[in-house]
NUZATOR-425777 format. One line per 8 residues: number of its first residue (from 0); for each residue x, y, z of C-alpha. Coordinates in steps of 0.05 Angstrom, whole numbers. Layout:
// residues N
NUM = X Y Z | ...
// end
This chain:
// residues 323
0 = -330 -117 79 | -313 -112 1 | -294 -41 5 | -250 -55 64 | -213 -115 22 | -206 -61 -40 | -175 -19 7 | -122 -68 32
8 = -107 -97 -35 | -106 -18 -69 | -64 10 -16 | -17 -44 26 | -14 -103 -26 | 19 -53 -76 | 73 -22 -26 | 78 -97 12
16 = 100 -128 -54 | 154 -68 -78 | 182 -84 -8 | 188 -159 -20 | 217 -142 -90 | 268 -85 -59 | 286 -139 -7 | 299 -193 -52
24 = 343 -154 -98 | 381 -124 -39 | 401 -199 -16 | 416 -219 -88 | 467 -169 -87 | 503 -169 -19 | 498 -246 -22 | 551 -242 -91
32 = 618 -266 -75 | 679 -211 -78 | 627 -159 -81 | 669 -111 -47 | 714 -121 -105 | 668 -120 -153 | 638 -54 -132 | 705 -15 -138
40 = 709 -41 -211 | 645 -14 -218 | 653 51 -184 | 718 62 -226 | 684 48 -291 | 638 115 -279 | 693 150 -298 | 698 126 -367
48 = 642 156 -419 | 630 93 -451 | 602 64 -381 | 549 121 -379 | 528 108 -448 | 512 36 -427 | 473 68 -379 | 439 111 -428
56 = 423 49 -475 | 375 28 -424 | 325 80 -439 | 339 58 -514 | 326 -15 -494 | 261 -9 -460 | 243 48 -505 | 237 0 -560
64 = 201 -47 -515 | 154 8 -508 | 142 24 -583 | 132 -57 -590 | 86 -55 -535 | 49 6 -569 | 33 -31 -630 | 17 -98 -596
72 = -41 -56 -571 | -61 -16 -620 | -119 -63 -645 | -151 -61 -569 | -138 10 -554 | -86 78 -563 | -39 84 -513 | 17 148 -509
80 = 95 123 -509 | 97 145 -445 | 41 101 -415 | 68 44 -448 | 144 55 -421 | 107 64 -353 | 71 -5 -368 | 135 -49 -391
88 = 172 -21 -329 | 119 -45 -274 | 114 -111 -322 | 195 -110 -308 | 184 -107 -233 | 131 -162 -230 | 182 -214 -273 | 235 -206 -212
96 = 188 -258 -180 | 171 -300 -239 | 200 -360 -273 | 241 -340 -341 | 193 -276 -331 | 131 -299 -348 | 92 -260 -298 | 111 -194 -342
104 = 33 -188 -362 | 9 -177 -295 | 46 -117 -294 | 27 -91 -364 | -40 -101 -361 | -53 -59 -305 | -46 -5 -352 | -94 -31 -404
112 = -168 -12 -396 | -211 -69 -357 | -244 -94 -414 | -179 -109 -452 | -138 -140 -399 | -151 -216 -417 | -137 -197 -484 | -77 -161 -472
120 = -45 -222 -443 | -44 -251 -519 | -13 -190 -539 | 40 -195 -482 | 53 -274 -506 | 59 -248 -582 | 116 -199 -555 | 149 -244 -515
128 = 149 -295 -578 | 177 -249 -626 | 237 -234 -570 | 247 -304 -560 | 252 -318 -638 | 302 -273 -651 | 345 -293 -583 | 339 -366 -616
136 = 355 -348 -679 | 414 -308 -678 | 439 -367 -626 | 435 -418 -669 | 476 -378 -730 | 531 -359 -678 | 534 -429 -650 | 540 -454 -729
144 = 594 -398 -746 | 636 -413 -681 | 638 -489 -700 | 663 -472 -765 | 722 -431 -745 | 766 -485 -726 | 811 -433 -681 | 754 -439 -627
152 = 769 -515 -622 | 780 -494 -544 | 705 -466 -538 | 675 -534 -576 | 723 -580 -540 | 703 -545 -467 | 634 -532 -483 | 610 -593 -522
160 = 535 -603 -498 | 526 -528 -532 | 556 -551 -600 | 521 -614 -601 | 488 -636 -667 | 421 -652 -625 | 424 -594 -586 | 433 -554 -650
168 = 376 -584 -691 | 326 -577 -629 | 346 -507 -627 | 340 -491 -698 | 266 -528 -705 | 244 -491 -644 | 270 -426 -677 | 232 -441 -741
176 = 170 -463 -707 | 161 -396 -671 | 169 -357 -733 | 122 -397 -771 | 76 -397 -710 | 82 -328 -711 | 72 -299 -776 | 11 -355 -776
184 = -25 -324 -717 | -93 -310 -764 | -88 -392 -775 | -92 -405 -698 | -142 -362 -689 | -187 -395 -742 | -171 -457 -713 | -192 -445 -635
192 = -257 -419 -661 | -272 -474 -705 | -266 -520 -639 | -328 -517 -598 | -297 -517 -521 | -237 -471 -551 | -287 -418 -574 | -288 -374 -507
200 = -209 -372 -507 | -215 -352 -586 | -256 -291 -567 | -201 -264 -526 | -147 -277 -587 | -187 -258 -645 | -163 -188 -652 | -98 -227 -668
208 = -125 -221 -741 | -104 -155 -743 | -37 -171 -748 | -24 -168 -825 | 51 -187 -841 | 68 -108 -838 | 53 -101 -762 | 87 -172 -748
216 = 150 -152 -780 | 153 -83 -745 | 145 -120 -681 | 199 -163 -709 | 245 -103 -728 | 227 -80 -654 | 256 -138 -624 | 313 -144 -670
224 = 336 -74 -650 | 324 -88 -585 | 367 -151 -586 | 424 -115 -609 | 415 -54 -561 | 432 -104 -501 | 483 -141 -539 | 520 -82 -558
232 = 509 -53 -478 | 546 -119 -461 | 601 -113 -502 | 614 -40 -487 | 618 -58 -416 | 659 -120 -418 | 712 -65 -455 | 704 -16 -401
240 = 717 -75 -349 | 781 -88 -388 | 753 -158 -414 | 789 -159 -477 | 753 -203 -536 | 748 -193 -609 | 688 -154 -623 | 653 -207 -673
248 = 679 -255 -635 | 644 -227 -569 | 582 -215 -611 | 581 -283 -623 | 592 -315 -559 | 547 -266 -515 | 496 -290 -577 | 499 -359 -555
256 = 505 -341 -477 | 428 -306 -492 | 408 -371 -518 | 435 -411 -461 | 398 -365 -415 | 339 -367 -451 | 332 -438 -440 | 354 -448 -375
264 = 300 -444 -327 | 312 -382 -277 | 267 -332 -226 | 282 -256 -239 | 317 -243 -178 | 357 -312 -167 | 378 -297 -245 | 451 -264 -226
272 = 484 -327 -205 | 457 -361 -273 | 478 -307 -315 | 552 -296 -276 | 567 -368 -285 | 552 -374 -357 | 583 -317 -373 | 643 -345 -344
280 = 641 -410 -378 | 632 -384 -450 | 671 -318 -443 | 732 -339 -396 | 754 -384 -453 | 773 -323 -484 | 801 -282 -433 | 831 -292 -363
288 = 794 -231 -334 | 745 -265 -298 | 731 -218 -246 | 723 -171 -302 | 675 -216 -336 | 637 -228 -276 | 629 -154 -263 | 602 -142 -329
296 = 547 -196 -313 | 534 -156 -247 | 532 -93 -285 | 488 -107 -344 | 435 -142 -296 | 427 -79 -244 | 424 -29 -307 | 376 -70 -358
304 = 332 -102 -295 | 340 -80 -225 | 338 -7 -252 | 272 -11 -288 | 243 -59 -237 | 258 -6 -185 | 231 43 -231 | 165 4 -246
312 = 155 -9 -178 | 143 61 -163 | 90 61 -218 | 60 -2 -183 | 57 38 -115 | 7 81 -152 | -32 35 -187 | -101 8 -164
320 = -89 -64 -169 | -162 -87 -146 | -194 -35 -203
// end
């Protein structure tokens, strides 16, 4: 009986999850309004070298994440960069069916030795915190700069909820707390190990003590570089689709956009409508090319999430889940 269950889980569940993911992605794309027009825009953009540069940057984006994951796992085990890349792609495929990409660890730990899998979940959380911290800090800085620019009165008038002082204070506080927490992981471990009913948990996160300031700064640097990559990807794709917004202003608007996306509750395969709507609300105040803005949201979603999810789905097919 146990052998039969293992066979079902290993050779049926993986392909089934892959098919479910593929179906959800397909439904998400075909249900988009004006899909034909957007698809024509994307096909026309294929003729431009800058478009293909954006596509190639996908591997730089996830390559940086693979380097970060490799570093996060270093106290537990050494893995090659290729295995780390497979791991993050597989994690990406799982995130498409979980709220706010919280299920990322479910794919990543499949490539970690069984005895380290529970501990690796903590490493995933640390990596996510570093990326979220960068997103919040840059978003808050962008809000402050845009708020003090008198030329952006339209942005402040039409989106007062973003520039509300309480929202800004809340975001700043969260960003600082995350940064403080990130650089004080050893204090967390010591605290948990001192509480009797939490000692079991502390055993699984004790390896976090090995993350000294130098390693934590490297993790934060990878997160920063990755953040800059997907901001530049978005700027370049908007330019390809003839959404003309000044470069620095566009950078600031996208920083606010990613901050909002980090806060809003979404599930991977339902993220696209939220992305498209939010991008139009923010970028649409400085460009009348609404279709281009929506198409850019679709393009970035396809390049940075769908393609890696499909690649990860194929890796997932060859993984023995039960094992």
